[in-house]
KEKE-3310 file (N, C-alpha, C; in steps of 0.2 Angstrom, whole numbers, plus 5000, padded with zeros to 4 digits):
npx = (5631:5624:5612:5609:5614:5616:5608:5606:5610:5606:5614:5611:5617:5613:5616:5624:5631:5630:5634:5647:5644:5639:5649:5653:5641:5641:5652:5647:5636:5642:5649:5639:5635:5629:5629:5634:5629:5634:5627:5628:5623:5627:5629:5632:5645:5652:5654:5660:5671:5669:5679:5682:5670:5670:5681:5676:5665:5669:5665:5662:5657:5642:5637:5632:5620:5624:5634:5647:5650:5639:5632:5620:5617:5608:5608:5599:5589:5595:5602:5592:5584:5592:5592:5588:5584:5582:5591:5593:5604:5613:5596:5592:5584:5581:5581:5570:5560:5561:5558:5545:5538:5540:5550:5564:5579:5592:5604:5601:5588:5581:5583:5576:5563:5561:5562:5556:5542:5534:5542:5555:5559:5559:5569:5571:5582:5582:5591:5595:5595:5587:5577:5574:5569:5558:5550:5534:5533:5543:5538:5526:5530:5536:5525:5518:5527:5527:5513:5514:5521:5534:5547:5550:5562:5564:5571:5586:5591:5599:5616:5620:5628:5628:5629:5618:5605:5594:5580:5583:5595:5604:5600:5611:5624:5624:5610:5603:5607:5601:5587:5587:5590:5578:5569:5568:5563:5550:5533:5526:5519:5511:5500:5498:5500:5513:5520:5534:5545:5561:5578:5586:5579:5581:5582:5581:5591:5597:5600:5612:5614:5609:5599:5601:5603:5612:5607:5607:5598:5599:5592:5579:5578:5582:5571:5561:5565:5564:5551:5546:5552:5544:5533:5524:5517:5527:5530:5541:5546:5559:5572:5585:5597:5610:5607:5604:5588:5578:5574:5559:5553:5543:5549:5549:5557:5562:5565:5563:5555:5541:5539:5540:5530:5519:5521:5519:5506:5499:5500:5494:5480:5481:5490:5491:5500:5511:5527:5537:5552:5560:5571:5565:5567:5564:5562:5562:5569:5561:5560:5567:5581:5582:5594:5611:5616:5627:5642:5642:5652:5651:5655:5645:5634:5621:5604:5593:5576:5565:5552:5541:5541:5529:5521:5523:5521:5512:5501:5498:5495:5483:5475:5475:5467:5455:5452:5449:5457:5462:5474:5490:5502:5519:5531:5547:5561:5575:5586:5597:5599:5592:5584:5572:5563:5561:5557:5545:5537:5536:5529:5517:5513:5512:5503:5504:5503:5515:5532:5548:5564:5580:5598:5605:5617:5625:5622:5620:5623:5629:5630:5625:5614:5604:5589:5574:5558:5543:5527:5509:5510:5522:5540:5552:5568:5578:5592:5609:5614:5615:5607:5598:5594:5588:5578:5570:5566:5559:5549:5543:5538:5528:5519:5514:5507:5497:5490:5481:5480)
npy = (5428:5444:5451:5465:5470:5483:5492:5508:5514:5526:5528:5533:5541:5545:5552:5542:5529:5517:5520:5514:5502:5505:5506:5493:5489:5497:5491:5478:5481:5486:5475:5466:5471:5484:5502:5514:5529:5539:5549:5560:5565:5580:5576:5562:5563:5565:5552:5543:5545:5555:5552:5538:5532:5537:5530:5517:5517:5522:5534:5552:5559:5566:5579:5591:5603:5614:5610:5613:5605:5602:5609:5615:5618:5609:5596:5589:5586:5581:5569:5561:5559:5550:5538:5521:5517:5524:5521:5523:5521:5521:5525:5538:5542:5555:5558:5550:5557:5570:5566:5561:5572:5580:5589:5597:5601:5599:5591:5577:5575:5584:5577:5565:5570:5576:5566:5555:5548:5538:5530:5528:5520:5523:5518:5513:5510:5509:5514:5515:5520:5508:5514:5525:5520:5513:5524:5532:5543:5540:5528:5533:5541:5531:5524:5534:5537:5524:5524:5535:5529:5525:5512:5505:5496:5482:5483:5477:5466:5467:5470:5487:5502:5511:5503:5496:5484:5478:5481:5490:5491:5493:5483:5470:5472:5461:5457:5469:5469:5458:5462:5473:5467:5459:5469:5471:5461:5452:5453:5440:5431:5438:5439:5426:5411:5403:5387:5379:5365:5360:5354:5339:5325:5319:5303:5296:5284:5281:5291:5298:5294:5292:5291:5299:5311:5318:5331:5348:5358:5370:5372:5372:5383:5393:5393:5397:5410:5415:5414:5423:5435:5436:5441:5433:5427:5418:5402:5392:5375:5367:5355:5348:5359:5371:5386:5403:5411:5416:5433:5440:5428:5415:5403:5386:5374:5357:5340:5326:5315:5313:5324:5334:5330:5333:5347:5352:5348:5356:5368:5367:5370:5384:5387:5391:5386:5373:5367:5354:5352:5346:5333:5319:5306:5289:5279:5275:5270:5257:5257:5269:5269:5273:5275:5277:5265:5252:5243:5225:5216:5205:5206:5208:5218:5228:5223:5231:5236:5243:5255:5262:5279:5292:5298:5313:5322:5315:5315:5329:5331:5323:5331:5343:5339:5337:5349:5355:5363:5373:5372:5371:5359:5355:5344:5336:5327:5318:5309:5295:5290:5288:5300:5307:5297:5291:5302:5306:5294:5295:5307:5304:5294:5300:5310:5323:5340:5346:5341:5342:5337:5332:5327:5317:5311:5321:5335:5339:5350:5359:5376:5377:5370:5359:5358:5348:5350:5342:5339:5336:5339:5336:5338:5350:5358:5366:5374:5372:5382:5395:5391:5400:5407:5397:5394:5406:5405:5393:5398:5407:5398:5391:5402:5404:5393:5394:5405:5420:5431)
npz = (5405:5408:5419:5420:5409:5397:5405:5413:5427:5440:5454:5470:5484:5501:5517:5529:5538:5531:5519:5516:5511:5498:5490:5487:5481:5470:5463:5461:5452:5441:5437:5434:5422:5421:5417:5428:5436:5449:5461:5474:5491:5501:5514:5512:5507:5518:5523:5514:5500:5485:5476:5478:5473:5460:5455:5456:5448:5436:5431:5432:5448:5454:5464:5466:5462:5455:5446:5435:5424:5417:5403:5402:5415:5422:5429:5437:5428:5417:5421:5426:5415:5407:5414:5418:5430:5446:5460:5477:5489:5503:5509:5519:5535:5534:5521:5516:5522:5516:5502:5504:5507:5495:5494:5488:5489:5486:5474:5474:5479:5470:5458:5460:5461:5448:5440:5425:5429:5424:5417:5424:5437:5455:5467:5484:5497:5513:5527:5544:5561:5573:5581:5574:5562:5567:5571:5571:5562:5552:5547:5542:5531:5523:5519:5512:5502:5495:5491:5482:5472:5473:5476:5490:5498:5509:5526:5533:5547:5563:5570:5573:5569:5580:5590:5595:5591:5579:5568:5553:5547:5531:5518:5512:5499:5489:5491:5487:5474:5469:5471:5462:5450:5449:5446:5433:5427:5418:5423:5423:5431:5440:5453:5455:5465:5471:5475:5480:5480:5486:5486:5494:5503:5520:5527:5542:5549:5562:5576:5571:5558:5541:5526:5511:5497:5483:5480:5478:5480:5473:5460:5463:5472:5464:5455:5464:5467:5454:5451:5461:5457:5445:5450:5457:5473:5484:5491:5499:5502:5509:5509:5519:5516:5513:5509:5505:5508:5495:5492:5498:5498:5507:5518:5523:5532:5531:5535:5532:5520:5524:5532:5523:5515:5523:5525:5512:5510:5518:5512:5499:5496:5496:5486:5468:5459:5458:5460:5460:5464:5472:5477:5482:5493:5488:5497:5514:5530:5538:5552:5563:5573:5591:5597:5593:5582:5585:5581:5583:5584:5576:5563:5554:5545:5551:5548:5538:5535:5523:5519:5507:5503:5503:5488:5484:5473:5465:5473:5474:5461:5460:5469:5461:5450:5456:5460:5448:5438:5445:5451:5445:5441:5442:5438:5442:5435:5438:5429:5426:5413:5396:5396:5390:5387:5400:5408:5401:5404:5418:5419:5413:5422:5434:5431:5428:5420:5415:5415:5420:5415:5419:5417:5429:5441:5438:5437:5450:5463:5455:5447:5434:5422:5411:5403:5400:5394:5395:5389:5385:5372:5367:5368:5373:5373:5385:5383:5390:5403:5416:5432:5437:5425:5418:5426:5426:5412:5413:5422:5413:5403:5411:5414:5401:5399:5409:5405:5402:5417)
capx = (5625:5623:5605:5609:5618:5613:5605:5609:5607:5608:5615:5611:5619:5612:5621:5624:5637:5629:5638:5652:5641:5637:5655:5653:5635:5643:5656:5642:5631:5646:5651:5633:5634:5626:5633:5632:5631:5633:5625:5629:5621:5633:5630:5635:5652:5656:5655:5664:5673:5667:5684:5681:5664:5672:5685:5673:5660:5673:5661:5662:5652:5639:5635:5629:5615:5627:5640:5648:5651:5632:5632:5613:5616:5602:5610:5593:5585:5599:5604:5586:5581:5596:5592:5583:5581:5586:5592:5596:5606:5607:5591:5592:5577:5580:5580:5564:5555:5561:5555:5538:5535:5541:5555:5570:5584:5599:5604:5598:5581:5579:5583:5570:5557:5561:5562:5550:5539:5531:5547:5561:5557:5563:5570:5574:5585:5582:5596:5595:5595:5581:5572:5572:5565:5551:5546:5528:5534:5546:5533:5521:5534:5537:5518:5517:5531:5524:5507:5516:5524:5541:5548:5554:5564:5564:5577:5589:5590:5606:5620:5620:5634:5627:5630:5611:5603:5587:5578:5585:5601:5603:5602:5618:5625:5621:5603:5601:5608:5595:5581:5587:5589:5571:5565:5568:5560:5543:5528:5521:5516:5508:5493:5499:5503:5518:5523:5540:5549:5568:5583:5585:5576:5585:5578:5585:5592:5597:5601:5617:5615:5603:5599:5599:5606:5617:5603:5609:5593:5600:5587:5572:5579:5582:5564:5557:5567:5562:5543:5545:5554:5539:5527:5520:5518:5530:5532:5546:5548:5566:5575:5592:5602:5613:5606:5600:5581:5577:5571:5552:5550:5542:5552:5548:5563:5560:5571:5561:5549:5535:5539:5539:5523:5515:5522:5516:5498:5497:5500:5491:5474:5483:5494:5489:5505:5515:5533:5540:5559:5564:5573:5562:5569:5559:5561:5564:5570:5554:5561:5573:5583:5582:5601:5616:5617:5634:5644:5641:5658:5650:5657:5639:5631:5614:5598:5588:5570:5563:5546:5540:5539:5523:5522:5520:5519:5506:5496:5497:5492:5476:5472:5474:5462:5449:5451:5447:5461:5464:5481:5494:5507:5525:5536:5554:5564:5583:5587:5604:5599:5586:5580:5566:5558:5560:5553:5538:5534:5535:5524:5510:5512:5510:5497:5505:5503:5522:5537:5555:5569:5588:5602:5608:5618:5630:5621:5619:5628:5632:5627:5622:5610:5601:5582:5570:5551:5538:5520:5505:5511:5529:5546:5556:5574:5581:5599:5613:5615:5615:5601:5593:5591:5584:5572:5566:5563:5553:5543:5539:5534:5522:5515:5511:5502:5492:5486:5480:5478)
capy = (5432:5449:5453:5472:5473:5489:5496:5514:5515:5531:5526:5539:5540:5550:5552:5537:5524:5512:5522:5510:5496:5507:5505:5486:5488:5499:5486:5473:5483:5486:5468:5463:5474:5490:5508:5517:5536:5540:5555:5560:5571:5583:5572:5556:5564:5564:5545:5540:5551:5554:5549:5531:5530:5538:5525:5511:5518:5525:5540:5557:5559:5572:5581:5598:5605:5619:5607:5616:5600:5602:5615:5619:5618:5605:5589:5585:5584:5577:5563:5557:5557:5545:5532:5516:5516:5527:5517:5527:5516:5521:5530:5539:5544:5562:5558:5548:5563:5575:5564:5560:5579:5583:5594:5597:5606:5597:5588:5570:5576:5587:5572:5561:5574:5578:5560:5553:5543:5533:5525:5528:5518:5526:5512:5516:5505:5512:5513:5520:5517:5505:5518:5530:5516:5511:5530:5533:5548:5537:5523:5537:5543:5525:5523:5539:5535:5519:5527:5539:5525:5523:5506:5505:5489:5480:5484:5471:5466:5465:5475:5493:5506:5514:5497:5493:5479:5478:5483:5497:5490:5492:5476:5469:5473:5456:5457:5474:5467:5453:5465:5477:5462:5457:5475:5472:5454:5452:5451:5435:5427:5442:5437:5419:5409:5397:5383:5376:5361:5360:5350:5332:5323:5315:5298:5294:5277:5282:5299:5301:5292:5292:5291:5306:5311:5324:5337:5354:5363:5376:5373:5374:5389:5397:5393:5401:5417:5417:5415:5429:5440:5437:5444:5429:5426:5411:5399:5387:5370:5366:5350:5350:5363:5378:5391:5408:5411:5421:5439:5440:5421:5412:5397:5381:5369:5350:5335:5319:5315:5313:5331:5338:5329:5337:5354:5353:5347:5362:5374:5365:5374:5391:5387:5390:5383:5368:5365:5349:5352:5342:5326:5316:5299:5285:5274:5276:5264:5255:5259:5273:5267:5279:5276:5275:5258:5250:5236:5220:5212:5199:5208:5208:5224:5228:5222:5237:5236:5249:5256:5267:5286:5295:5301:5320:5325:5312:5317:5335:5330:5321:5337:5347:5336:5338:5357:5357:5368:5378:5371:5368:5355:5354:5339:5336:5320:5317:5302:5294:5288:5288:5305:5309:5291:5290:5308:5305:5289:5298:5312:5300:5290:5305:5313:5331:5343:5348:5338:5344:5332:5333:5321:5317:5316:5326:5342:5341:5355:5364:5382:5377:5364:5359:5355:5345:5351:5337:5340:5332:5341:5334:5340:5356:5358:5372:5373:5373:5389:5396:5388:5405:5409:5391:5395:5411:5402:5389:5402:5410:5392:5390:5407:5403:5387:5396:5409:5427:5430)
capz = (5403:5413:5419:5420:5403:5394:5409:5415:5434:5444:5461:5474:5491:5506:5522:5533:5539:5526:5513:5514:5507:5492:5485:5484:5477:5463:5459:5458:5447:5435:5435:5430:5415:5421:5418:5435:5437:5456:5464:5482:5495:5504:5520:5510:5506:5525:5525:5509:5496:5478:5472:5478:5469:5453:5453:5455:5442:5430:5428:5437:5453:5454:5471:5467:5457:5451:5443:5429:5419:5413:5400:5403:5422:5424:5430:5439:5422:5412:5424:5427:5408:5405:5418:5418:5436:5451:5466:5482:5494:5508:5509:5526:5537:5532:5513:5515:5524:5510:5496:5505:5507:5489:5495:5483:5491:5484:5468:5474:5479:5464:5453:5461:5460:5441:5435:5422:5434:5420:5415:5428:5444:5461:5472:5490:5501:5519:5532:5549:5568:5574:5583:5568:5557:5570:5572:5567:5556:5546:5544:5538:5525:5519:5517:5507:5496:5491:5488:5477:5466:5474:5479:5496:5499:5516:5529:5537:5555:5566:5574:5570:5570:5586:5596:5596:5587:5577:5561:5551:5543:5524:5515:5509:5492:5485:5491:5483:5467:5467:5470:5456:5444:5448:5444:5425:5425:5416:5428:5420:5436:5444:5455:5456:5472:5469:5480:5477:5485:5484:5490:5496:5510:5524:5530:5548:5551:5569:5577:5568:5551:5537:5519:5507:5490:5482:5477:5482:5481:5469:5455:5466:5475:5458:5453:5469:5466:5447:5452:5465:5452:5440:5453:5461:5480:5483:5497:5498:5506:5508:5513:5522:5512:5516:5504:5508:5506:5490:5495:5497:5498:5514:5518:5528:5532:5533:5534:5529:5515:5528:5534:5517:5513:5528:5523:5505:5510:5522:5507:5493:5495:5495:5479:5461:5455:5463:5457:5464:5461:5477:5476:5488:5494:5487:5502:5521:5535:5542:5559:5565:5580:5595:5599:5588:5581:5587:5579:5588:5584:5572:5557:5550:5545:5553:5543:5537:5531:5520:5516:5502:5505:5499:5482:5485:5467:5463:5478:5472:5454:5461:5471:5456:5446:5460:5460:5441:5435:5450:5453:5440:5444:5438:5441:5440:5435:5437:5427:5424:5406:5393:5399:5387:5388:5407:5410:5399:5407:5424:5418:5412:5428:5440:5429:5428:5413:5413:5418:5418:5415:5418:5418:5436:5446:5435:5438:5457:5466:5450:5446:5428:5420:5405:5405:5394:5396:5392:5390:5380:5365:5365:5372:5372:5376:5387:5383:5396:5406:5423:5434:5437:5419:5416:5431:5423:5406:5415:5424:5407:5401:5416:5413:5395:5400:5413:5401:5405:5424)
cpx = (5623:5616:5604:5613:5614:5609:5609:5606:5610:5608:5616:5613:5617:5616:5619:5630:5636:5632:5643:5650:5640:5643:5655:5647:5637:5647:5652:5638:5636:5648:5645:5631:5631:5631:5630:5634:5629:5632:5625:5626:5628:5634:5634:5643:5656:5657:5660:5665:5670:5672:5684:5675:5666:5676:5682:5668:5663:5669:5662:5656:5649:5636:5632:5625:5619:5634:5641:5649:5644:5631:5625:5612:5609:5604:5604:5589:5589:5600:5598:5583:5585:5595:5587:5580:5585:5586:5596:5597:5613:5602:5590:5585:5576:5578:5573:5559:5555:5557:5547:5534:5536:5546:5561:5575:5591:5598:5600:5591:5578:5578:5578:5564:5556:5561:5556:5547:5536:5536:5554:5559:5562:5563:5574:5576:5586:5588:5596:5595:5588:5575:5569:5568:5558:5547:5540:5529:5538:5542:5528:5524:5535:5530:5517:5521:5529:5518:5509:5520:5531:5541:5552:5555:5564:5571:5580:5589:5597:5609:5620:5626:5634:5628:5623:5610:5596:5586:5581:5591:5599:5604:5609:5618:5622:5614:5600:5602:5603:5589:5581:5586:5581:5567:5564:5565:5552:5538:5523:5517:5512:5501:5493:5502:5507:5521:5528:5543:5556:5573:5582:5580:5581:5581:5583:5585:5593:5599:5607:5618:5608:5604:5597:5602:5609:5613:5605:5604:5593:5594:5581:5572:5579:5574:5560:5559:5564:5554:5542:5547:5548:5533:5522:5522:5521:5531:5536:5547:5554:5568:5581:5597:5604:5613:5602:5593:5581:5573:5563:5549:5549:5545:5550:5554:5560:5566:5568:5556:5542:5534:5537:5532:5518:5515:5518:5508:5495:5496:5496:5485:5476:5486:5489:5494:5509:5521:5537:5547:5563:5566:5571:5565:5563:5557:5564:5565:5563:5554:5567:5575:5584:5589:5605:5617:5625:5636:5644:5647:5657:5653:5651:5636:5624:5609:5593:5582:5568:5556:5546:5538:5533:5525:5519:5518:5513:5500:5493:5493:5484:5472:5470:5468:5455:5447:5449:5450:5463:5471:5485:5501:5513:5530:5543:5557:5571:5584:5595:5605:5593:5581:5573:5561:5556:5556:5546:5534:5532:5529:5517:5508:5509:5504:5498:5505:5510:5527:5544:5560:5576:5592:5606:5612:5623:5629:5620:5624:5630:5628:5623:5618:5608:5594:5578:5563:5547:5531:5516:5507:5518:5534:5549:5562:5576:5588:5603:5614:5614:5608:5596:5590:5587:5577:5567:5563:5558:5547:5539:5535:5528:5517:5511:5505:5496:5487:5485:5477:5470)
cpy = (5437:5451:5461:5475:5478:5493:5502:5515:5521:5529:5532:5537:5546:5548:5546:5532:5519:5514:5518:5504:5498:5506:5498:5485:5491:5494:5480:5475:5483:5479:5464:5467:5481:5496:5511:5524:5537:5548:5555:5566:5574:5578:5565:5557:5564:5557:5541:5545:5550:5551:5541:5529:5532:5533:5519:5511:5520:5531:5546:5557:5566:5573:5588:5600:5610:5616:5610:5611:5599:5608:5619:5620:5615:5598:5585:5583:5579:5570:5558:5554:5551:5538:5527:5515:5521:5523:5522:5522:5519:5527:5532:5541:5551:5562:5556:5553:5568:5572:5563:5567:5583:5589:5592:5602:5604:5593:5581:5571:5579:5581:5567:5564:5575:5571:5558:5547:5537:5528:5524:5526:5521:5520:5514:5510:5509:5510:5518:5516:5513:5509:5523:5526:5514:5518:5530:5538:5544:5532:5527:5539:5537:5524:5528:5538:5530:5521:5531:5535:5523:5516:5506:5498:5488:5482:5477:5472:5464:5470:5481:5497:5509:5509:5494:5488:5479:5479:5489:5496:5490:5485:5476:5470:5468:5455:5463:5473:5463:5457:5470:5472:5460:5463:5475:5465:5455:5449:5446:5431:5431:5439:5429:5417:5402:5394:5379:5371:5361:5356:5343:5331:5319:5310:5295:5286:5276:5289:5302:5299:5292:5291:5297:5305:5317:5330:5343:5359:5369:5377:5375:5381:5394:5398:5398:5408:5419:5419:5422:5435:5442:5439:5440:5429:5419:5409:5393:5382:5367:5360:5352:5353:5369:5383:5397:5409:5417:5427:5438:5433:5418:5405:5392:5376:5362:5346:5329:5320:5316:5321:5335:5337:5333:5345:5356:5353:5353:5368:5373:5369:5381:5392:5387:5387:5379:5366:5360:5348:5348:5335:5322:5309:5295:5280:5277:5270:5263:5258:5263:5271:5274:5280:5274:5268:5256:5243:5231:5215:5206:5200:5208:5215:5223:5227:5228:5235:5242:5249:5262:5273:5288:5298:5308:5323:5322:5314:5324:5335:5328:5327:5342:5345:5337:5345:5359:5363:5373:5377:5368:5365:5354:5349:5339:5328:5320:5310:5301:5292:5288:5294:5306:5303:5290:5296:5308:5300:5292:5303:5309:5297:5294:5309:5321:5334:5345:5344:5340:5339:5335:5327:5322:5311:5321:5333:5344:5345:5360:5370:5382:5370:5364:5355:5353:5346:5346:5339:5336:5334:5339:5337:5346:5356:5365:5371:5374:5380:5389:5394:5394:5407:5403:5392:5400:5409:5397:5392:5405:5404:5391:5395:5406:5398:5389:5401:5416:5426:5432)
cpz = (5409:5413:5418:5413:5399:5398:5412:5422:5437:5451:5466:5481:5496:5512:5527:5533:5533:5519:5511:5510:5499:5487:5483:5480:5470:5459:5457:5452:5440:5433:5432:5424:5415:5420:5424:5435:5445:5457:5471:5485:5498:5510:5518:5509:5512:5526:5520:5503:5489:5474:5472:5473:5462:5451:5451:5449:5436:5427:5434:5441:5453:5462:5472:5461:5452:5447:5436:5423:5415:5410:5401:5411:5425:5425:5433:5434:5418:5415:5424:5420:5406:5408:5416:5424:5441:5458:5471:5488:5497:5507:5517:5528:5534:5525:5512:5517:5519:5504:5498:5505:5500:5489:5490:5484:5490:5477:5468:5475:5473:5458:5454:5459:5452:5437:5431:5425:5430:5418:5419:5435:5449:5466:5478:5494:5508:5523:5537:5556:5569:5576:5578:5563:5560:5571:5568:5561:5550:5543:5540:5531:5521:5516:5511:5501:5492:5488:5482:5471:5467:5477:5484:5498:5507:5519:5532:5544:5557:5569:5570:5573:5577:5592:5597:5591:5585:5570:5559:5547:5536:5522:5512:5502:5487:5485:5487:5476:5465:5466:5464:5450:5443:5445:5436:5423:5423:5422:5426:5425:5441:5446:5457:5463:5470:5475:5477:5482:5482:5488:5491:5502:5514:5528:5536:5549:5559:5570:5574:5560:5547:5530:5515:5500:5489:5479:5482:5483:5476:5464:5458:5469:5469:5455:5458:5468:5459:5448:5456:5460:5447:5443:5457:5469:5480:5490:5495:5503:5505:5512:5516:5517:5515:5510:5507:5504:5501:5494:5493:5497:5506:5514:5524:5527:5535:5532:5530:5524:5519:5530:5528:5514:5517:5526:5517:5506:5514:5517:5501:5491:5494:5488:5473:5457:5460:5458:5461:5462:5466:5475:5482:5488:5492:5493:5509:5525:5538:5549:5560:5572:5584:5597:5593:5588:5581:5583:5585:5588:5580:5565:5552:5550:5548:5547:5543:5533:5529:5518:5511:5505:5501:5493:5482:5479:5464:5467:5476:5465:5455:5464:5466:5451:5450:5460:5453:5438:5439:5453:5447:5443:5439:5441:5439:5440:5434:5435:5425:5417:5403:5396:5396:5389:5396:5410:5408:5402:5414:5424:5417:5419:5434:5438:5430:5421:5411:5418:5416:5420:5415:5419:5425:5436:5444:5437:5445:5459:5461:5449:5439:5427:5413:5406:5399:5397:5392:5394:5385:5373:5362:5370:5369:5376:5378:5387:5389:5397:5413:5426:5435:5431:5416:5420:5428:5416:5408:5418:5418:5404:5405:5414:5407:5396:5405:5410:5404:5412:5424)
residu = (MET:ASN:ASP:LEU:ALA:GLY:LYS:HIS:ILE:VAL:LEU:GLY:LEU:SER:GLY:GLY:ILE:ALA:CYS:TYR:LYS:ALA:ALA:GLU:LEU:CYS:ARG:LEU:LEU:ILE:LYS:ASP:GLY:ALA:THR:VAL:GLN:VAL:VAL:MET:SER:GLU:ALA:ALA:CYS:GLN:PHE:ILE:THR:PRO:THR:THR:LEU:GLN:ALA:LEU:SER:ASN:ARG:PRO:VAL:TYR:SER:SER:GLN:TRP:ASP:ALA:ARG:GLU:PRO:ASN:GLN:MET:PRO:HIS:ILE:ASN:LEU:GLY:ARG:ALA:ALA:ASP:ALA:ILE:LEU:ILE:ALA:PRO:ALA:SER:ALA:ASP:LEU:LEU:ALA:LYS:LEU:ALA:GLN:GLY:ARG:ALA:ASP:ASP:LEU:LEU:THR:LEU:LEU:CYS:LEU:ALA:ARG:PRO:GLN:GLU:ARG:VAL:PRO:LEU:LEU:LEU:ALA:PRO:ALA:MET:ASN:ARG:GLU:MET:TRP:ALA:HIS:PRO:ALA:THR:GLN:ARG:ASN:VAL:ALA:GLN:LEU:ARG:ALA:ASP:GLY:ALA:THR:VAL:TRP:PRO:VAL:GLY:GLN:GLY:GLU:GLN:ALA:CYS:GLY:GLU:SER:GLY:ASP:GLY:ARG:MET:LEU:GLU:PRO:GLU:GLN:LEU:LEU:GLU:LEU:LEU:GLN:ALA:GLN:PHE:GLN:PRO:GLN:CYS:LEU:ALA:GLY:GLN:ARG:VAL:LEU:VAL:THR:ALA:GLY:PRO:THR:PHE:GLU:ALA:ILE:ASP:PRO:VAL:ARG:GLY:ILE:SER:ASN:HIS:SER:SER:GLY:LYS:MET:GLY:PHE:ALA:ILE:ALA:ARG:ALA:ALA:ARG:GLU:ALA:GLY:ALA:GLU:VAL:ARG:LEU:VAL:ALA:GLY:PRO:VAL:HIS:LEU:PRO:THR:PRO:LEU:GLY:VAL:ARG:ARG:THR:ASP:VAL:GLN:SER:ALA:LEU:GLN:MET:GLN:ALA:ALA:VAL:GLN:ALA:GLU:LEU:ASP:TRP:ALA:SER:VAL:PHE:VAL:ALA:ALA:ALA:ALA:VAL:ALA:ASP:TRP:ARG:PRO:ALA:HIS:SER:ALA:GLU:GLN:LYS:ILE:LYS:LYS:ASP:GLY:SER:GLY:GLN:PRO:PRO:SER:LEU:GLN:PHE:VAL:GLU:ASN:PRO:ASP:ILE:LEU:ALA:GLU:ALA:ALA:ALA:SER:ALA:ARG:ALA:ARG:ALA:GLY:GLN:LEU:PHE:CYS:VAL:GLY:PHE:ALA:ALA:GLU:SER:HIS:ASP:LEU:GLN:ALA:GLN:ALA:GLU:ALA:LYS:ARG:ARG:ARG:LYS:GLY:VAL:PRO:LEU:LEU:VAL:GLY:ASN:ILE:GLY:PRO:ALA:THR:PHE:GLY:ARG:ASP:ASP:ASN:ALA:LEU:LEU:LEU:LEU:ASP:ALA:GLN:GLY:CYS:LYS:ALA:LEU:PRO:ALA:GLY:PRO:LYS:LEU:HIS:LEU:ALA:ARG:ALA:LEU:VAL:ALA:GLU:ILE:ALA:GLN:ARG:LEU:GLY:PRO:ALA)
# end
């Protein structure tokens, strides 16, 4: 299932070394189902050839207002009217300045100025040297563009072609694809503050050993991304996983259940929605050895005593009841059998309005899943599919239960 299926994207390139990334971005957009019409500035043609972009997009590339392929000599009108979005990547400092001032001295700037603003969003992915990005004039231009209704995406940080390092790199093509996909998602959680837990916890036995589980964190991370796409402010508390942070999400990394409990408690007063997707260990060793436990030659394993970990979800549900409807809690249950009965029992025991069940550990680490939603009215199945698509469906279900903002 392609997020951009049926979407027509005008991909604009202004001059800059980041033009090389536009080739991969074009490929990713096509792969995700979009049709892509490339428009290049004269400066962009110095960094990458129109032939390359034409081969990738399978469409003619436009670079001149006087292109004879347009019978009415109005490509700046025709191309913008056909678009679902105009994405300029890279957007150079010069291009940002032109757009902020309303200048239109080439096809790319004409196209942006002539677009139907009410239905064709202008999306800008800046790319420039760190000093150029930090310059007050550039920041004024960015502020003006945002005030005029354009979306200026963040810049990346790291090494730059000039040999310096800092802010100003264009985001990577995969990140730009993620932001563009989010552009077309319903804003059903606009104004909400969503706290999500994800991944396993690790309970230390000694400095090198511990107790954990097979949770990959993919479902929780997908929920964080979907909530952010839906317009919410999102904070993510993540156990030990190796996953990139969804764009626009604030992340806190923890190891143990006690650390996750502390991180959640610190955010509960802020949150309006809490989604407990983490697979928190039920028990932990009563004592963690300061040094690695060695074999003693007896052939007998060490004796471990366990204590129960805090119930983070139940604590949050109690806080929600105390806040009289100001916090909506969603729990997760991964069961090995009798999913509906086990999950419903957990929902009642924890006192949460919505509980999400799935069969584990078969789904751990996979990119797809199937979910069962249980509330006081009964249960509803979300059929098997990619975890991100399931996360978006879950976010829509949560939004329905929250009602109008």
